[in-house]
TORGUVEX-702791 format. One line per 10 residues: number of its first residue (from 1); their letters; for each residue x, y, z of C-alpha. Coordinates in nm, 3 decimals. Example, Ala and Ser with C-alpha at 12.3 -4.5 7.8 and 13.67 -1.06 7.14 Angstrom:
<rs>
1) as) 1.230:-0.450:0.780  1.367:-0.106:0.714;
</rs>
This chain:
<rs>
1) magifllllw) -0.001:-0.003:-0.003  0.287:0.244:0.079  0.429:0.174:-0.275  0.093:0.261:-0.425  0.052:0.574:-0.218  0.382:0.714:-0.323  0.318:0.638:-0.689  -0.020:0.826:-0.660  0.167:1.105:-0.491  0.418:1.122:-0.776;
11) wftstllgaa) 0.153:1.114:-1.039  -0.053:1.407:-0.872  0.269:1.618:-0.822  0.422:1.575:-1.181  0.087:1.580:-1.347  -0.105:1.850:-1.188  0.156:2.081:-1.032  0.402:2.059:-1.321  0.693:1.951:-1.065  0.797:1.605:-0.925;
21) aivtlldspg) 0.845:1.491:-0.563  1.196:1.462:-0.459  1.388:1.135:-0.428  1.318:1.023:-0.090  1.541:0.831:0.144  1.406:0.578:0.394  1.568:0.472:0.731  1.474:0.093:0.699  1.378:-0.131:0.401  1.017:-0.180:0.296;
31) entfslvhge) 0.820:-0.320:0.010  0.964:-0.223:-0.342  1.225:0.007:-0.187  1.580:0.020:-0.355  1.885:-0.067:-0.162  2.171:0.154:-0.288  2.387:0.075:0.012  2.245:-0.155:0.289  2.419:-0.437:0.476  2.626:-0.653:0.232;
41) iiadlvvdps) 2.462:-0.459:-0.075  2.660:-0.210:-0.262  2.470:-0.143:-0.600  2.685:-0.110:-0.917  2.662:0.197:-1.116  2.617:0.081:-1.480  2.667:0.305:-1.811  2.680:0.217:-2.169  3.036:0.300:-2.287  2.869:0.429:-2.623;
51) dfkvvsiaah) 2.694:0.696:-2.416  2.813:1.059:-2.389  3.120:1.128:-2.192  2.927:1.335:-1.929  2.728:1.048:-1.843  3.035:0.860:-1.717  3.173:1.151:-1.547  2.860:1.205:-1.356  2.861:0.834:-1.261  3.208:0.881:-1.122;
61) claedvrrvt) 3.100:1.166:-0.928  2.804:0.957:-0.786  3.029:0.681:-0.677  3.248:0.944:-0.497  2.937:1.091:-0.338  2.803:0.762:-0.209  3.173:0.708:-0.062  3.140:1.049:0.088  2.810:0.966:0.268  2.868:0.599:0.358;
71) grtpklrada) 3.239:0.534:0.345  3.170:0.275:0.076  3.225:0.305:-0.288  3.003:0.145:-0.569  3.176:-0.001:-0.860  3.131:0.173:-1.189  3.060:-0.076:-1.477  3.084:-0.023:-1.834  3.054:-0.395:-1.913  2.696:-0.491:-1.850;
81) trglsknavi) 2.708:-0.841:-2.000  2.789:-1.031:-1.697  2.869:-1.008:-1.330  2.644:-0.712:-1.205  2.530:-0.673:-0.856  2.166:-0.787:-0.772  2.085:-0.421:-0.708  2.211:-0.180:-0.984  2.195:0.177:-1.089  2.140:0.202:-1.467;
91) igtigqslli) 2.224:0.526:-1.585  2.183:0.632:-1.958  2.054:0.871:-2.229  1.754:0.792:-2.447  1.856:0.675:-2.788  2.233:0.670:-2.672  2.235:0.392:-2.409  2.150:0.041:-2.525  2.065:-0.036:-2.159  1.797:0.231:-2.146;
101) daliqagkld) 1.658:0.167:-2.481  1.614:-0.198:-2.400  1.412:-0.115:-2.085  1.195:0.126:-2.279  1.153:-0.138:-2.562  1.060:-0.415:-2.303  0.794:-0.190:-2.155  0.972:-0.165:-1.814  1.064:0.200:-1.835  0.806:0.464:-1.918;
111) vgairgkwes) 0.971:0.771:-2.071  0.674:0.928:-2.227  0.681:1.235:-1.999  1.050:1.332:-2.124  1.115:1.194:-2.454  1.218:1.467:-2.700  1.219:1.728:-2.417  1.523:1.971:-2.330  1.723:1.857:-2.043  1.475:1.635:-1.880;
121) fviaivrdpr) 1.520:1.312:-1.690  1.315:1.009:-1.518  1.447:0.839:-1.205  1.231:0.491:-1.153  1.282:0.176:-0.956  1.238:-0.119:-1.198  1.213:-0.473:-1.079  1.392:-0.744:-1.280  1.518:-0.533:-1.545  1.745:-0.815:-1.680;
131) pdvrsalvia) 1.796:-1.185:-1.574  2.105:-1.116:-1.340  1.956:-0.808:-1.183  1.679:-0.821:-0.916  1.621:-0.445:-0.887  1.750:-0.136:-1.067  1.720:0.243:-1.004  1.703:0.368:-1.342  1.816:0.727:-1.437  1.732:0.803:-1.803;
141) gsdrrgtafg) 1.792:1.139:-1.979  1.616:1.304:-2.276  1.947:1.429:-2.373  2.314:1.439:-2.243  2.259:1.709:-1.963  1.935:1.551:-1.876  2.102:1.225:-1.769  2.367:1.415:-1.586  2.118:1.632:-1.403  1.930:1.308:-1.303;
151) vfelseaigv) 2.245:1.159:-1.160  2.314:1.472:-0.945  1.950:1.473:-0.843  2.038:1.144:-0.677  2.369:1.287:-0.531  2.181:1.568:-0.358  1.897:1.337:-0.236  2.152:1.127:-0.044  2.269:1.433:0.122  2.580:1.579:-0.093;
161) spwvwwadva) 2.556:1.956:-0.126  2.654:2.112:-0.469  2.913:2.294:-0.263  3.076:1.979:-0.152  3.392:2.078:-0.310  3.374:2.441:-0.360  3.290:2.535:-0.007  3.383:2.210:0.174  3.025:2.125:0.280  3.047:1.759:0.440;
171) pphrdtllia) 2.750:1.547:0.393  2.609:1.391:0.686  2.705:1.017:0.743  2.446:0.748:0.673  2.525:0.355:0.708  2.243:0.282:0.445  2.088:0.453:0.156  1.754:0.329:0.085  1.535:0.477:-0.183  1.167:0.476:-0.156;
181) pgayslgpps) 0.965:0.319:-0.409  0.827:0.509:-0.720  0.913:0.712:-1.020  0.939:1.077:-1.104  1.051:1.298:-1.378  1.177:1.663:-1.403  1.231:1.903:-1.674  1.236:2.067:-1.904  1.377:2.376:-1.719  1.212:2.712:-1.700;
191) vkyrgifind) 1.493:2.875:-1.873  1.686:2.737:-2.166  2.044:2.836:-2.096  2.144:2.914:-1.747  2.480:3.002:-1.650  2.771:3.209:-1.487  3.039:3.459:-1.627  3.360:3.423:-1.420  3.477:3.797:-1.413  3.720:4.004:-1.224;
201) edwglqpwaa) 3.910:3.697:-1.133  4.224:3.874:-1.056  4.200:3.884:-0.675  4.108:3.525:-0.582  4.030:3.264:-0.848  4.319:3.293:-1.089  4.581:3.337:-0.835  4.467:3.044:-0.664  4.429:2.834:-0.967  4.771:2.934:-1.087;
211) ktyepevgdl) 4.964:2.913:-0.749  4.769:2.643:-0.565  4.541:2.433:-0.769  4.701:2.415:-1.107  5.057:2.544:-1.081  5.165:2.298:-1.364  4.955:2.523:-1.593  4.990:2.841:-1.397  4.653:2.970:-1.494  4.271:2.886:-1.518;
221) gpktyarvce) 4.336:2.542:-1.694  4.134:2.243:-1.765  4.163:2.099:-1.410  3.991:2.424:-1.269  3.757:2.421:-1.535  3.633:2.065:-1.473  3.541:2.183:-1.122  3.360:2.477:-1.249  3.171:2.249:-1.505  3.087:2.002:-1.234;
231) lllrlkanfl) 2.949:2.273:-1.009  2.719:2.377:-1.301  2.588:2.031:-1.349  2.524:1.990:-0.987  2.320:2.307:-0.994  2.145:2.195:-1.319  2.316:2.480:-1.523  2.444:2.462:-1.880  2.620:2.757:-1.981  2.955:2.939:-1.912;
241) wpamhpctra) 3.126:3.270:-2.008  3.493:3.197:-1.894  3.726:3.427:-1.716  3.861:3.700:-1.941  4.085:3.949:-1.754  4.446:4.021:-1.869  4.584:3.816:-1.587  4.421:3.504:-1.749  4.518:3.346:-2.100  4.215:3.305:-2.303;
251) fnlhplnkav) 4.016:2.995:-2.250  4.082:2.864:-2.598  4.469:2.923:-2.572  4.461:2.618:-2.342  4.361:2.353:-2.605  4.200:2.110:-2.333  3.975:2.383:-2.188  3.712:2.339:-2.472  3.745:1.947:-2.464  3.679:1.962:-2.087;
261) addyaivmgs) 3.374:2.194:-2.136  3.239:1.942:-2.409  3.295:1.647:-2.202  3.101:1.796:-1.923  2.838:1.910:-2.185  2.891:2.274:-2.099  2.776:2.528:-2.354  3.058:2.769:-2.397  3.008:3.138:-2.500  3.195:3.467:-2.428;
271) shcepmlrnn) 3.112:3.782:-2.284  2.917:4.089:-2.396  3.241:4.257:-2.545  3.393:3.934:-2.664  3.229:3.836:-3.003  3.249:3.505:-3.175  3.423:3.319:-2.885  3.726:3.551:-2.889  3.903:3.690:-2.578  4.042:4.014:-2.719;
281) vtewdtaryg) 4.244:4.112:-2.445  4.502:3.825:-2.470  4.415:3.708:-2.832  4.415:4.031:-3.030  4.800:4.117:-3.112  4.801:4.458:-3.247  5.174:4.421:-3.382  5.050:4.126:-3.568  4.684:4.219:-3.682  4.694:4.600:-3.670;
291) gwdyennrka) 4.438:4.813:-3.513  4.108:4.697:-3.365  3.914:4.897:-3.621  3.656:4.753:-3.811  3.624:5.041:-4.056  4.002:5.056:-4.151  4.089:4.696:-4.070  3.785:4.479:-4.147  3.956:4.179:-4.314  4.173:4.123:-4.018;
301) lldywetrlr) 3.902:4.129:-3.770  3.695:3.891:-3.998  3.984:3.645:-4.039  4.036:3.667:-3.657  3.676:3.560:-3.574  3.647:3.316:-3.842  3.961:3.112:-3.738  3.809:3.072:-3.399  3.462:2.926:-3.556  3.652:2.700:-3.760;
311) engrfeniyt) 3.831:2.581:-3.442  3.538:2.550:-3.222  3.230:2.524:-3.452  3.180:2.158:-3.385  3.124:2.203:-3.013  2.794:2.333:-2.847  2.827:2.716:-2.831  2.609:3.014:-2.796  2.787:3.316:-3.015  2.803:3.659:-2.894;
321) lglrglhdga) 2.753:3.889:-3.193  2.854:4.270:-3.210  3.146:4.493:-3.163  3.280:4.673:-2.875  3.630:4.804:-2.770  3.917:4.560:-2.691  3.814:4.532:-2.329  3.476:4.640:-2.231  3.496:4.987:-2.390  3.294:5.138:-2.657;
331) mpgggttadk) 3.325:5.041:-3.026  3.603:5.225:-3.210  3.549:5.437:-3.519  3.360:5.725:-3.376  3.089:5.911:-3.556  2.737:6.001:-3.514  2.490:5.777:-3.351  2.370:5.695:-3.706  2.715:5.608:-3.803  2.772:5.364:-3.534;
341) vsrlqrvlgd) 2.437:5.187:-3.593  2.535:5.159:-3.968  2.866:5.008:-3.873  2.720:4.761:-3.622  2.462:4.662:-3.855  2.750:4.571:-4.109  2.927:4.389:-3.835  2.621:4.173:-3.766  2.596:4.080:-4.109  2.951:3.972:-4.161;
351) qrdmlardvs) 2.927:3.771:-3.827  2.617:3.605:-3.950  2.769:3.507:-4.291  3.067:3.327:-4.123  2.860:3.149:-3.894  2.642:3.020:-4.179  2.980:2.914:-4.355  3.147:2.763:-4.056  2.900:2.645:-3.819  2.557:2.551:-3.988;
361) pkidqvpqvf) 2.394:2.698:-4.310  2.069:2.695:-4.100  2.169:3.006:-3.926  1.837:3.049:-3.749  1.926:2.728:-3.550  2.267:2.858:-3.449  2.229:2.997:-3.090  2.333:3.368:-3.098  2.301:3.651:-2.842  2.319:4.021:-2.860;
371) vpykevlply) 2.374:4.216:-2.536  2.278:4.571:-2.556  2.515:4.668:-2.255  2.622:5.023:-2.158  2.664:5.238:-2.473  2.531:4.969:-2.703  2.171:5.003:-2.569  2.135:5.346:-2.739  2.252:5.183:-3.081  1.979:4.938:-3.066;
381) qnglklpedv) 1.717:5.190:-2.959  1.812:5.417:-3.242  1.755:5.175:-3.547  1.969:4.872:-3.526  1.789:4.587:-3.690  1.848:4.258:-3.516  1.767:3.928:-3.687  1.459:3.768:-3.540  1.635:3.452:-3.422  1.911:3.623:-3.221;
391) tlvwaddnhg) 1.829:3.635:-2.835  1.823:3.981:-2.687  2.013:3.976:-2.364  1.919:4.254:-2.162  2.137:4.392:-1.878  2.083:4.519:-1.532  2.233:4.845:-1.421  2.552:4.673:-1.280  2.375:4.694:-0.933  2.068:4.449:-0.950;
401) yirrlstpge) 1.813:4.635:-1.130  1.739:4.552:-1.481  1.749:4.848:-1.724  1.512:4.733:-1.997  1.293:4.447:-2.101  1.116:4.330:-2.414  0.831:4.517:-2.551  0.506:4.309:-2.647  0.641:4.322:-3.000  0.989:4.218:-2.915;
411) qtrsggagvy) 0.825:3.929:-2.718  0.735:3.779:-3.018  1.073:3.745:-3.160  1.177:3.376:-3.242  1.506:3.407:-3.061  1.344:3.510:-2.742  1.523:3.715:-2.472  1.746:3.686:-2.183  1.922:3.878:-1.879  2.273:3.952:-1.817;
421) yhvsywgapa) 2.264:4.026:-1.422  2.577:4.122:-1.176  2.613:4.006:-0.824  2.985:4.139:-0.866  3.091:4.445:-1.055  3.419:4.622:-1.143  3.355:4.961:-1.291  3.211:5.304:-1.274  3.076:5.456:-1.073  3.143:5.211:-0.792;
431) dylwlcttpp) 3.278:4.870:-0.761  3.181:4.564:-0.549  3.424:4.280:-0.580  3.490:4.159:-0.219  3.175:4.034:-0.062  2.833:3.940:-0.213  2.568:4.133:-0.072  2.281:4.140:-0.337  1.973:4.018:-0.156  1.806:3.684:-0.289;
441) gliweemtka) 1.484:3.882:-0.271  1.608:4.142:-0.511  1.720:3.879:-0.742  1.376:3.718:-0.718  1.189:4.044:-0.809  1.390:4.136:-1.093  1.430:3.813:-1.253  1.042:3.735:-1.195  0.966:4.054:-1.380  1.230:3.954:-1.654;
451) ydhgartvwm) 1.059:3.592:-1.687  0.707:3.745:-1.707  0.841:3.961:-1.980  0.950:3.659:-2.191  1.328:3.666:-2.089  1.334:3.265:-2.087  1.608:3.179:-2.319  1.925:3.285:-2.129  1.988:3.384:-1.790  2.367:3.464:-1.741;
461) lnvgdlkpae) 2.509:3.582:-1.393  2.819:3.766:-1.340  2.965:3.613:-1.035  3.315:3.767:-1.029  3.551:3.529:-0.844  3.276:3.269:-0.797  3.390:3.205:-0.432  3.229:3.514:-0.260  2.893:3.446:-0.454  2.788:3.107:-0.357;
471) idlefflrma) 2.434:3.188:-0.207  2.336:3.418:-0.487  2.494:3.210:-0.762  2.282:2.913:-0.635  1.956:3.096:-0.587  1.989:3.248:-0.942  2.041:2.904:-1.112  1.776:2.736:-0.905  1.539:2.985:-1.019  1.633:2.952:-1.363;
481) wnreswdena) 1.574:2.583:-1.348  1.237:2.621:-1.180  1.084:2.963:-1.203  0.795:2.858:-0.980  0.995:2.736:-0.683  0.940:3.064:-0.491  0.709:3.343:-0.430  0.765:3.698:-0.291  0.878:3.513:0.023  1.173:3.384:-0.170;
491) qpvfladwar) 1.443:3.518:0.049  1.365:3.350:0.386  1.236:3.043:0.239  1.550:2.983:0.017  1.785:3.077:0.301  1.618:2.842:0.547  1.637:2.561:0.279  1.980:2.636:0.214  2.092:2.630:0.566  1.911:2.303:0.630;
501) rnfgpkpaaa) 2.072:2.138:0.338  2.436:2.246:0.424  2.436:2.254:0.808  2.141:2.041:0.917  1.798:2.119:1.047  1.902:2.226:1.413  2.089:2.537:1.327  1.892:2.607:1.004  1.652:2.871:1.115  1.915:3.060:1.309;
511) iaaildeyyr) 2.153:3.064:1.010  1.885:3.173:0.789  1.801:3.460:1.024  2.167:3.557:1.023  2.196:3.568:0.657  1.864:3.769:0.602  2.006:4.028:0.841  2.329:4.028:0.669  2.148:4.108:0.343  1.925:4.362:0.507;
521) lnypvrpehl) 2.227:4.556:0.673  2.452:4.538:0.372  2.245:4.624:0.076  2.153:4.983:0.154  2.528:5.061:0.161  2.750:4.767:0.045  3.073:4.735:0.237  3.281:4.829:-0.063  3.088:5.180:-0.082  3.115:5.283:0.287;
531) lstpcdekel) 3.425:5.528:0.214  3.217:5.728:-0.015  2.871:5.719:0.178  2.783:5.884:0.491  2.727:5.657:0.776  2.378:5.736:0.885  2.241:5.581:1.194  2.582:5.463:1.276  2.512:5.361:1.629  2.210:5.155:1.556;
541) rlrrfdrlvk) 2.398:5.000:1.260  2.696:4.897:1.467  2.482:4.752:1.737  2.300:4.541:1.474  2.627:4.424:1.326  2.783:4.346:1.682  2.465:4.111:1.749  2.499:3.947:1.426  2.867:3.860:1.473  2.797:3.734:1.819;
551) ktdailetlp) 2.517:3.502:1.692  2.735:3.383:1.401  3.032:3.306:1.633  2.805:3.118:1.871  2.678:2.897:1.596  3.023:2.826:1.473  3.123:2.686:1.813  2.828:2.460:1.828  2.873:2.300:1.499  3.029:1.959:1.440;
561) pdlrdafyel) 3.401:2.001:1.333  3.342:1.880:0.986  3.108:2.157:0.910  3.302:2.444:1.055  3.532:2.499:0.749  3.229:2.531:0.530  3.026:2.745:0.772  3.325:2.982:0.794  3.345:3.020:0.436  2.991:3.064:0.364;
571) vvypvrgsal) 2.862:3.258:0.659  3.119:3.370:0.923  3.374:3.543:0.676  3.122:3.778:0.503  2.949:3.862:0.831  3.259:3.939:1.005  3.420:4.100:0.711  3.119:4.347:0.648  3.091:4.415:1.035  3.454:4.507:1.047;
581) mnqkhccpv) 3.443:4.736:0.741  3.145:4.900:0.918  3.334:4.950:1.232  3.629:5.097:1.011  3.420:5.352:0.836  3.149:5.437:1.099  3.392:5.471:1.405  3.699:5.650:1.247  4.000:5.689:1.457;
</rs>
């Protein structure tokens, strides 16, 4: 009866609400449960070697995650012809895995809810899937990322945080992993392409990678990008603009980088000021190519762009169109607004021609974005004609408020729209690179407004160094996966769920309250802006920060040792840092 009830619950949630119940763990075995780890049982993880590379990568991660939780490591099997365990996790992509296709053809796996859909998956317990296996937990994806997302859904269900590596969040130990009976599906996502932009990496990520994590490369190389890509998959994201400051060699100058991204099924692009997958700061050699000047050096620019398309066109990319300065500056050439519009119109035509030659003649099926950021927005507003299939990616004002969204007419464009959003910024009139203080509530408000105005094709988040922005980064990507996850109470609800998952149920409410107060105190005046801002109501502000630090320190002392590093990184450091900065500027010596 319990199994029938759970199946009915799954049907209700997936059919009527458009979302599925989570994978549920049980404390003791029951009828039709699946034993992943129990007693002498350690289920094998089985993949088809002909499946996509990301499938075996995700399976390897799952095996490591099971070890993190139980201390026992499943075997990863690519040979399913003999010797499998009686319980097995079968992982694969529809149409790519013989194992999955055989189950579908035998009527043992129903994939009707996901077949042909974007980045969707089903997880189901199947009895007697083959003669040598008594019970299987099947994870089947509609495409390669759908399969990977299904695997990491299971990782999270057994207690592994997406921040297990980047923020040292240790999962709680369990002796057994028992999966409740049933089946469910998830997907497709609310937003098609969901990703992050690593930017302003000079201060943390690049030096750490170059000196500590990847000294053999001395840069952000394939080892570091593999970790970034894994994090994206754990958060059900699929899109990356790589680091591009002068301190970092261009992503594609390390040949293995693009191969790693493709292995992890991550769609690559380039920022708003880097057309056609090029990093101009470290790739454009003025002595070799001449000036960065479309009017007087057009052939050199076109050859430069086309070389990259011929190198990377076989991979999954989203191509940034347009022309700006060499590094986040205005398009060179001068002239009137009409002159600039005309020049940019010709640039778009040339770029589209080479995409049709080097990527696909079906140009309307090649993902392309145009970002009317800073000085580019007036050019779009003054007559620039953008092809219908190109995605319009609107930008915020660099401080969290979106400047412009699609009109009703623009909402009918086949390319749709998207958003480029900042939770880290380096530029005029004021930077904020140190701590991440954009409230999740503001992100919810602005991105809900964007989604309601048709921005559903691309959501891109500038995360700076990545490390200070863990909470905002996760909220943004979770929301992009499922826009309906939260309402106007998003901030307290998300922070409570986030704290519970990473630090357990006992301190979760107190941690969520600390973080809520952290955002409330810091957003009116970010710590980085205190020098140029009058410190109004300073006594009240300092008292509130003092209470916040004391509450944070008290929780740190009560946490088990294996969670203290993560708590320090994610909560203690930003709370203490912002409090000390307020003391510095509100109590000058």
